[in-house]
TIBA-279162 format. One record per residue (C-alpha): x, y, z. Coordinates in pm, 1 decimal, padded with zeros to 6 digits. Layout:
<nodes>
xx=X, yy=Y, zz=Z
...
</nodes>
This chain:
<nodes>
xx=18746.8, yy=24012.9, zz=05960.0
xx=18788.6, yy=23675.0, zz=06122.2
xx=18431.5, yy=23541.1, zz=06164.5
xx=18533.3, yy=23211.1, zz=06328.0
xx=18716.8, yy=23438.3, zz=06594.9
xx=18392.9, yy=23657.1, zz=06650.0
xx=18198.4, yy=23343.8, zz=06700.0
xx=18406.9, yy=23185.3, zz=06952.6
xx=18608.6, yy=23441.9, zz=07144.0
xx=18370.0, yy=23656.5, zz=07304.7
xx=18281.3, yy=23399.9, zz=07577.2
xx=18385.8, yy=23080.8, zz=07724.7
xx=18156.2, yy=22832.8, zz=07552.1
xx=18100.4, yy=22475.3, zz=07570.4
xx=18483.0, yy=22384.1, zz=07570.7
xx=18583.2, yy=22501.5, zz=07907.2
xx=18268.8, yy=22513.0, zz=08096.5
xx=18188.0, yy=22168.1, zz=08005.9
xx=18506.2, yy=22059.9, zz=08093.3
xx=18438.3, yy=22212.6, zz=08459.1
xx=18110.0, yy=22078.4, zz=08469.9
xx=18251.4, yy=21729.9, zz=08417.8
xx=18528.5, yy=21773.0, zz=08652.8
xx=18253.1, yy=21861.3, zz=08919.1
xx=18041.7, yy=21564.1, zz=08830.0
xx=18356.8, yy=21357.3, zz=08863.8
xx=18454.1, yy=21496.3, zz=09185.8
xx=18065.4, yy=21427.3, zz=09316.0
xx=18088.9, yy=21072.1, zz=09187.7
xx=18417.3, yy=21018.8, zz=09394.4
xx=18299.6, yy=21183.1, zz=09703.8
xx=17984.6, yy=20993.2, zz=09695.2
xx=18172.5, yy=20648.7, zz=09649.1
xx=18400.3, yy=20755.4, zz=09929.9
xx=18109.1, yy=20803.8, zz=10185.2
xx=17970.2, yy=20450.3, zz=10060.4
xx=18325.4, yy=20306.2, zz=10137.1
xx=18312.0, yy=20475.3, zz=10480.9
xx=17976.9, yy=20337.8, zz=10538.5
xx=18088.4, yy=20000.2, zz=10458.1
xx=18383.3, yy=20017.0, zz=10680.6
xx=18172.3, yy=20127.6, zz=10976.4
xx=17905.5, yy=19849.2, zz=10906.6
xx=18218.7, yy=19612.0, zz=10912.8
xx=18359.0, yy=19749.4, zz=11233.0
xx=18008.6, yy=19729.1, zz=11396.1
xx=17935.4, yy=19357.2, zz=11284.6
xx=18313.2, yy=19245.6, zz=11365.2
xx=18290.3, yy=19395.2, zz=11709.6
xx=17984.5, yy=19216.1, zz=11788.1
xx=17761.7, yy=19541.4, zz=11816.4
xx=17546.3, yy=19430.1, zz=11523.0
xx=17252.2, yy=19315.5, zz=11558.6
xx=17087.9, yy=19497.9, zz=11890.6
xx=16703.3, yy=19486.0, zz=11781.1
xx=16704.3, yy=19067.3, zz=11767.0
xx=16353.4, yy=19063.0, zz=11957.0
xx=16204.4, yy=19391.2, zz=11859.3
xx=15886.8, yy=19426.6, zz=11686.9
xx=16035.8, yy=19466.4, zz=11341.7
xx=16252.7, yy=19167.5, zz=11389.3
xx=15957.8, yy=18975.7, zz=11314.6
xx=16015.3, yy=19043.1, zz=10954.8
xx=16316.3, yy=18756.0, zz=11001.3
xx=16068.8, yy=18509.3, zz=11074.2
xx=15838.6, yy=18594.2, zz=10791.3
xx=16082.7, yy=18575.0, zz=10538.6
xx=16216.2, yy=18267.6, zz=10646.2
xx=15853.6, yy=18125.9, zz=10610.2
xx=15812.6, yy=18291.1, zz=10292.5
xx=16139.9, yy=18156.1, zz=10122.4
xx=16063.7, yy=17797.9, zz=10284.2
xx=15758.8, yy=17749.0, zz=10106.0
xx=15761.1, yy=17564.2, zz=09762.8
xx=15410.1, yy=17497.5, zz=09697.1
xx=15138.0, yy=17786.4, zz=09610.6
xx=15073.8, yy=18028.9, zz=09874.7
xx=14912.9, yy=18335.7, zz=09977.0
xx=15111.2, yy=18657.0, zz=10057.3
xx=14975.1, yy=18951.8, zz=10233.1
xx=15142.3, yy=19277.3, zz=10171.8
xx=15135.0, yy=19600.2, zz=10380.0
xx=15200.1, yy=19757.3, zz=10701.5
xx=15067.7, yy=19666.7, zz=11055.5
xx=14723.0, yy=19680.4, zz=10950.9
xx=14780.5, yy=19311.0, zz=10876.1
xx=15018.2, yy=19240.5, zz=11152.5
xx=14744.8, yy=19352.7, zz=11408.1
xx=14453.1, yy=19263.1, zz=11166.6
xx=14468.5, yy=18900.5, zz=11054.2
xx=14376.1, yy=18532.8, zz=11198.8
xx=14563.5, yy=18348.8, zz=10898.4
xx=14514.2, yy=18007.9, zz=11035.9
xx=14145.9, yy=18094.2, zz=10922.9
xx=14267.8, yy=18202.5, zz=10585.7
xx=14465.9, yy=17881.2, zz=10551.1
xx=14196.1, yy=17669.6, zz=10651.7
xx=13957.0, yy=17812.9, zz=10416.5
xx=14176.7, yy=17785.2, zz=10100.6
xx=14410.1, yy=17506.8, zz=10187.3
xx=14697.1, yy=17709.5, zz=10111.1
xx=14986.3, yy=17840.4, zz=10323.9
xx=14973.3, yy=18178.7, zz=10419.2
xx=15240.5, yy=18423.3, zz=10505.2
xx=15144.0, yy=18773.3, zz=10702.5
xx=15411.8, yy=19002.2, zz=10571.2
xx=15276.9, yy=19312.6, zz=10743.6
xx=15523.7, yy=19518.4, zz=10921.7
xx=15582.4, yy=19856.5, zz=11024.8
xx=15422.8, yy=20145.1, zz=10812.6
xx=15781.5, yy=20359.3, zz=10902.0
xx=15901.2, yy=20121.2, zz=10620.6
xx=15683.1, yy=20268.7, zz=10353.2
xx=15481.1, yy=20076.5, zz=10094.5
xx=15780.3, yy=20067.9, zz=09851.8
xx=15959.4, yy=19865.9, zz=10079.6
xx=15694.5, yy=19627.6, zz=10176.3
xx=15608.7, yy=19574.4, zz=09832.6
xx=15965.7, yy=19451.8, zz=09780.2
xx=15882.2, yy=19149.5, zz=09989.5
xx=15631.9, yy=19023.9, zz=09732.7
xx=15899.8, yy=18968.1, zz=09472.1
xx=16072.6, yy=18699.9, zz=09727.5
xx=16036.9, yy=18342.9, zz=09622.0
xx=15723.0, yy=18383.9, zz=09369.6
xx=15582.4, yy=18052.5, zz=09303.2
xx=15362.9, yy=17965.5, zz=09004.9
xx=14963.6, yy=17983.3, zz=09158.1
xx=15066.7, yy=18231.5, zz=09441.3
xx=14841.5, yy=18491.7, zz=09547.1
xx=14972.3, yy=18822.2, zz=09637.6
xx=14719.6, yy=19049.0, zz=09863.2
xx=14796.4, yy=19401.2, zz=09882.6
xx=14611.9, yy=19588.2, zz=10160.6
xx=14789.7, yy=19927.5, zz=10200.1
xx=14599.9, yy=20213.8, zz=10411.4
xx=14712.9, yy=20494.9, zz=10163.1
xx=14802.6, yy=20480.2, zz=09794.4
xx=14951.6, yy=20820.2, zz=09766.6
xx=15332.3, yy=20759.8, zz=09872.2
xx=15631.8, yy=20936.5, zz=09755.7
xx=15838.9, yy=20585.6, zz=09654.2
xx=16077.9, yy=20659.4, zz=09944.8
xx=16112.5, yy=20446.0, zz=10287.3
xx=15944.3, yy=20682.2, zz=10525.6
xx=16193.4, yy=20640.1, zz=10820.7
xx=16511.8, yy=20512.3, zz=10724.2
xx=16608.6, yy=20451.6, zz=11077.6
xx=16318.8, yy=20232.3, zz=11103.0
xx=16449.7, yy=20049.3, zz=10802.0
xx=16818.2, yy=20037.6, zz=10979.2
xx=16651.4, yy=19905.5, zz=11310.0
xx=16496.5, yy=19621.1, zz=11081.1
xx=16742.4, yy=19524.0, zz=10827.8
xx=17043.2, yy=19568.5, zz=11070.1
xx=17319.6, yy=19307.9, zz=10975.7
xx=17090.1, yy=19061.3, zz=10815.7
xx=17182.2, yy=18970.7, zz=10431.3
xx=16832.1, yy=18819.2, zz=10416.0
xx=16675.9, yy=19162.4, zz=10458.4
xx=16906.4, yy=19377.1, zz=10262.8
xx=16763.3, yy=19228.8, zz=09939.1
xx=16464.2, yy=19455.1, zz=10051.5
xx=16646.6, yy=19786.2, zz=10023.5
xx=16659.6, yy=19931.1, zz=09630.2
xx=16921.5, yy=20105.9, zz=09474.4
xx=16725.4, yy=20438.6, zz=09530.1
xx=16679.1, yy=20386.2, zz=09892.7
xx=17103.4, yy=20379.2, zz=09960.4
xx=17143.3, yy=20774.0, zz=10000.6
xx=16874.3, yy=20794.7, zz=10269.7
xx=17020.2, yy=20470.7, zz=10428.0
xx=17353.6, yy=20646.8, zz=10426.4
xx=17256.0, yy=20974.5, zz=10580.5
xx=17033.5, yy=20790.2, zz=10863.7
xx=17322.1, yy=20547.1, zz=10953.5
xx=17482.0, yy=20785.9, zz=11236.8
xx=17160.5, yy=20777.4, zz=11397.1
xx=17131.3, yy=20403.4, zz=11395.7
xx=17492.5, yy=20368.1, zz=11474.5
xx=17456.2, yy=20561.7, zz=11801.2
xx=17170.7, yy=20367.5, zz=11900.3
xx=17322.1, yy=20009.1, zz=11864.1
xx=17628.1, yy=20137.1, zz=12042.0
xx=17416.3, yy=20271.4, zz=12319.8
xx=17254.1, yy=19931.9, zz=12365.3
xx=17582.4, yy=19752.8, zz=12336.5
xx=17747.2, yy=19951.7, zz=12597.2
xx=17481.1, yy=19918.7, zz=12817.2
xx=17394.7, yy=19567.1, zz=12769.9
xx=17022.7, yy=19648.9, zz=12712.0
xx=17011.9, yy=19524.9, zz=12335.9
xx=16888.0, yy=19211.0, zz=12188.5
xx=16629.1, yy=19165.0, zz=12519.2
xx=16354.1, yy=18888.3, zz=12485.1
xx=16042.9, yy=19045.4, zz=12591.5
xx=15735.9, yy=18809.8, zz=12622.2
xx=15516.9, yy=19096.2, zz=12793.0
xx=15439.1, yy=19341.0, zz=12517.1
xx=15235.8, yy=19325.7, zz=12182.0
xx=15523.7, yy=19509.8, zz=12033.2
xx=15786.0, yy=19229.7, zz=12054.3
xx=15918.5, yy=18955.4, zz=11815.2
xx=15785.3, yy=18712.5, zz=12044.7
xx=15408.2, yy=18835.5, zz=12008.9
xx=15402.3, yy=18703.4, zz=11631.2
xx=15286.8, yy=18338.5, zz=11559.8
xx=15447.3, yy=18127.7, zz=11297.6
xx=15205.8, yy=18296.9, zz=11008.1
xx=15354.2, yy=18663.6, zz=11079.2
xx=15011.0, yy=18764.2, zz=11279.6
xx=15035.5, yy=18949.0, zz=11636.5
xx=14890.0, yy=18667.5, zz=11837.0
xx=14941.4, yy=18859.1, zz=12163.9
xx=14614.4, yy=18885.5, zz=12352.5
xx=14451.6, yy=19243.0, zz=12309.9
xx=14075.9, yy=19144.1, zz=12414.5
xx=13985.4, yy=19502.5, zz=12403.0
xx=14075.7, yy=19875.3, zz=12293.2
xx=14355.2, yy=20031.6, zz=12499.2
xx=14195.5, yy=20379.3, zz=12486.0
xx=13838.1, yy=20523.6, zz=12552.7
xx=13674.3, yy=20646.1, zz=12223.4
xx=13729.1, yy=21006.4, zz=12315.8
xx=14098.2, yy=20943.0, zz=12373.7
xx=14123.9, yy=20761.3, zz=12037.1
xx=14005.2, yy=21060.4, zz=11866.0
xx=14231.2, yy=21307.9, zz=12061.6
xx=14536.8, yy=21107.8, zz=11953.4
xx=14443.7, yy=21013.1, zz=11588.7
xx=14277.2, yy=21164.4, zz=11283.7
xx=14083.0, yy=20956.2, zz=11018.9
xx=14100.0, yy=21001.2, zz=10685.8
xx=14005.6, yy=20839.8, zz=10359.0
xx=14306.8, yy=20722.8, zz=10181.5
xx=14439.5, yy=20940.4, zz=09857.3
xx=14555.5, yy=20763.1, zz=09539.8
xx=14862.3, yy=20888.0, zz=09367.2
xx=15049.6, yy=20833.1, zz=09034.0
xx=15377.5, yy=20745.6, zz=09176.9
xx=15221.3, yy=20451.9, zz=09394.0
xx=14991.9, yy=20332.2, zz=09126.0
xx=15263.3, yy=20314.3, zz=08871.5
xx=15507.9, yy=20108.3, zz=09107.8
xx=15212.9, yy=19896.2, zz=09193.3
xx=15118.9, yy=19808.4, zz=08813.0
xx=15471.8, yy=19750.6, zz=08752.9
xx=15450.7, yy=19497.0, zz=09049.1
xx=15158.4, yy=19354.3, zz=08895.0
xx=15344.3, yy=19292.8, zz=08581.9
xx=15650.6, yy=19129.8, zz=08768.6
xx=15396.9, yy=18886.7, zz=08960.3
xx=15198.5, yy=18796.2, zz=08673.2
xx=15504.6, yy=18703.5, zz=08439.1
xx=15608.6, yy=18437.4, zz=08704.4
xx=15249.0, yy=18289.6, zz=08685.9
xx=15119.5, yy=18447.2, zz=09014.4
xx=14815.6, yy=18663.8, zz=09067.1
xx=14812.8, yy=19001.8, zz=09270.9
xx=14522.0, yy=19151.3, zz=09420.0
xx=14401.0, yy=19435.0, zz=09634.3
xx=14200.2, yy=19400.7, zz=09943.2
xx=14037.9, yy=19620.1, zz=10205.1
xx=14188.8, yy=19742.2, zz=10517.6
xx=14000.7, yy=19803.1, zz=10862.2
xx=13792.7, yy=20149.8, zz=10881.0
xx=13685.8, yy=20269.8, zz=11241.3
xx=13320.0, yy=20326.2, zz=11185.7
xx=13204.6, yy=20613.8, zz=11426.3
xx=13116.8, yy=20960.7, zz=11446.2
xx=13442.1, yy=21096.6, zz=11359.1
xx=13494.0, yy=20868.6, zz=11023.5
xx=13487.7, yy=21061.7, zz=10692.8
xx=13188.9, yy=21039.1, zz=10476.4
xx=13147.6, yy=20687.7, zz=10330.5
xx=13115.5, yy=20855.9, zz=10001.9
xx=13481.9, yy=20979.4, zz=10043.5
xx=13595.6, yy=20601.1, zz=10072.6
xx=13384.3, yy=20498.2, zz=09769.6
xx=13553.0, yy=20755.4, zz=09544.7
xx=13878.3, yy=20624.7, zz=09678.9
xx=13778.5, yy=20288.4, zz=09603.5
xx=13649.0, yy=20382.4, zz=09241.3
xx=13967.4, yy=20565.9, zz=09158.7
xx=14164.5, yy=20266.7, zz=09279.6
xx=13979.1, yy=20003.3, zz=09054.4
xx=13996.7, yy=20250.6, zz=08757.8
xx=14379.7, yy=20309.0, zz=08764.6
xx=14527.9, yy=19990.0, zz=08888.7
xx=14600.8, yy=19694.4, zz=08638.4
xx=14505.4, yy=19429.4, zz=08884.5
xx=14157.9, yy=19359.9, zz=09064.5
xx=14030.7, yy=19524.1, zz=09378.6
xx=13861.0, yy=19233.7, zz=09519.1
xx=13705.3, yy=19429.8, zz=09842.7
xx=13416.4, yy=19689.3, zz=09862.5
xx=13534.5, yy=19938.2, zz=10166.0
xx=13229.1, yy=19938.4, zz=10311.3
xx=13254.5, yy=19591.6, zz=10415.9
xx=13568.4, yy=19680.3, zz=10626.0
xx=13400.1, yy=19969.7, zz=10847.1
xx=13418.6, yy=19823.0, zz=11208.4
xx=13285.8, yy=19933.2, zz=11520.1
xx=13532.8, yy=20118.9, zz=11760.0
xx=13530.1, yy=19817.4, zz=12013.8
xx=13723.1, yy=19609.4, zz=11751.5
xx=14022.7, yy=19846.4, zz=11770.3
xx=14308.3, yy=19800.2, zz=11987.7
xx=14552.2, yy=20078.6, zz=12005.9
xx=14535.4, yy=20292.1, zz=11663.2
xx=14275.7, yy=20308.4, zz=11381.2
xx=14444.6, yy=20038.6, zz=11193.0
xx=14518.8, yy=19794.0, zz=11462.1
xx=14252.9, yy=19540.3, zz=11556.1
xx=14157.7, yy=19362.9, zz=11884.3
xx=14185.7, yy=18972.4, zz=11838.4
xx=13812.2, yy=18939.6, zz=11768.5
xx=13846.3, yy=19223.7, zz=11520.9
xx=14118.7, yy=19064.8, zz=11337.4
xx=13879.5, yy=18734.4, zz=11313.1
xx=13613.4, yy=18941.2, zz=11164.5
xx=13844.2, yy=19124.5, zz=10904.2
xx=13994.9, yy=18767.5, zz=10836.0
xx=13633.3, yy=18648.1, zz=10757.1
xx=13563.1, yy=18911.1, zz=10508.3
xx=13869.6, yy=18884.4, zz=10319.7
xx=13784.9, yy=18522.2, zz=10314.0
xx=13444.3, yy=18610.8, zz=10143.5
xx=13622.7, yy=18852.7, zz=09906.8
xx=13885.2, yy=18610.7, zz=09794.7
xx=13629.3, yy=18328.2, zz=09742.7
xx=13408.2, yy=18541.9, zz=09553.1
xx=13707.7, yy=18649.2, zz=09330.3
xx=13823.5, yy=18310.6, zz=09284.2
xx=13480.6, yy=18166.6, zz=09195.4
xx=13415.4, yy=18447.1, zz=08911.2
xx=13758.5, yy=18344.6, zz=08775.1
xx=13635.2, yy=17988.0, zz=08769.8
xx=13315.9, yy=18073.6, zz=08567.9
xx=13471.6, yy=18271.7, zz=08332.7
xx=13721.8, yy=18041.0, zz=08263.8
xx=13484.9, yy=17738.2, zz=08210.9
xx=13325.3, yy=17667.4, zz=07841.5
xx=12977.8, yy=17813.2, zz=07801.9
xx=12696.1, yy=17574.6, zz=07779.7
</nodes>
């Protein structure tokens, strides 16, 4: 009996099936590359015909100005990283005056996701920079939350495409048809790139620091309406976000800068979760992050009257209060660093 024949002829072992699997992998790769080429051709068409961009004066287009300021600064600076809780929640002129350092408020749309926003922190890092992260949640899945919003932001601006990671490309690919339909519709109707001076959600509502400076003196909703529209919750902390932030902290530190995590505004009312939930969140964050958490979440509880149109968007006065608290937190941290660095007496 031929043992060799018995051991190899009873089934199709790795030879044929392995080759088939390899062939399928090659076909999948070729198909994916072909789709990427099609996307590239479509982009060239929209750009070449002047169809892109169509959102030059939208709220998210403010990122163009934020990036221009960020890349123009050569001295040490303060860079604020997160979503619209920063855009609607800071008065950076106060922060700049307090520390005599230029400030960039890089806060944009929450639909871009934490990971997208954190990529901004890697732009033009200078030794001595302070990178301050103020997320409203620390339990994301490391994706762009809404890729269509990302398209409306980056459009055909090369300086913004650097914020799209390689792993985000498939999601951007699948969302491109939706974006293309929108820009084509705006182009044919001649309604794109409209300068809007009359709304808070416009590129023109931002000042030179990246703050929304549009006048918003009081809440847009009665208290009861707020809680029909929004549900308040204490943030969660997830390993994916923590690992990415720790990697970002290492990236920042290696370049001579410092990364810190600070608080975000919390609406203080009968509908707010127990303060113990926020304390547990902060304790977990402090335990798992490699960088300092400089804020006490309880200091960021503000009355309903300081919130504009969401539980994270502040009125003008609310933004000043939040900024003053951040100044106190940052000053306390810097003073502690000075004390620890000075030789003991």
